[in-house]
C-alpha positions in Angstrom: 21.6 36.4 21.6 20.9 36.8 17.9 23.1 33.8 17.2 21.2 31.7 19.7 17.9 32.8 18.3 19.0 31.9 14.8 20.1 28.5 15.9 16.9 28.0 17.8 14.8 28.9 14.7 16.9 26.5 12.5 16.4 23.7 15.0 12.6 24.4 15.0 12.6 24.4 11.2 14.4 21.0 11.1 12.0 19.5 13.6 9.0 20.9 11.5 10.5 19.4 8.3 10.9 16.0 10.0 7.3 16.1 11.3 6.1 17.0 7.8 8.0 14.0 6.3 6.5 11.7 8.9 3.0 13.1 8.3 3.4 12.6 4.6 4.6 9.0 5.1 1.6 8.3 7.4 -0.8 9.8 4.9 0.7 7.5 2.1 0.3 4.5 4.4 -3.3 5.4 5.2 -4.1 5.7 1.5 -2.5 2.3 0.8 -4.6 0.7 3.5 -7.8 2.4 2.2 -7.0 0.9 -1.2 -6.5 -2.5 0.3 -9.8 -2.5 2.1 -11.7 -1.3 -1.0 -13.7 -4.3 -2.2 -13.0 -3.3 -5.8 -9.2 -3.2 -5.4 -8.5 -6.9 -5.4 -10.6 -7.7 -8.5 -8.9 -4.8 -10.3 -5.4 -6.3 -9.7 -6.2 -9.9 -10.3 -5.7 -9.7 -14.1 -2.3 -8.2 -13.6 -1.4 -10.9 -11.1 -2.6 -13.6 -13.5 -0.4 -12.1 -16.3 2.6 -12.1 -13.9 2.0 -15.7 -12.8 1.7 -16.8 -16.4 5.0 -15.1 -17.2 7.1 -16.3 -14.2 5.3 -19.4 -13.0 4.4 -22.8 -14.2 1.0 -23.6 -15.6 0.3 -26.0 -12.6 1.2 -23.3 -10.1 -1.0 -20.8 -11.9 -3.9 -23.2 -11.7 -3.3 -23.8 -8.0 -3.3 -20.1 -7.3 -6.4 -19.5 -9.5 -8.3 -22.2 -7.6 -7.2 -20.8 -4.2 -8.5 -17.4 -5.3 -11.8 -18.7 -6.5 -12.2 -20.8 -3.3 -11.5 -17.7 -1.2 -14.1 -15.7 -3.2 -16.7 -18.4 -2.6 -15.9 -18.7 1.1 -15.6 -14.9 1.7 -17.9 -13.2 -0.7 -17.5 -9.4 -1.0 -20.7 -7.5 -0.4 -21.2 -4.5 -2.7 
């Protein structure tokens, strides 16, 4: 009986640990989504994206993406 009880307790502990891992992953995903919907998030990462594009992309490609971004800002203004 004690052996069965110990196994049962261990199984419950494993299930609890798994649930806690899943909860932690979900919380991280929620925080990521919150950042993505924050209107200040995109403008804060644009300079980094521009640096990256300058480093890995051609100047023509960089200008195309910059124009697309500016066009998107005009068509979909963010209200503060």
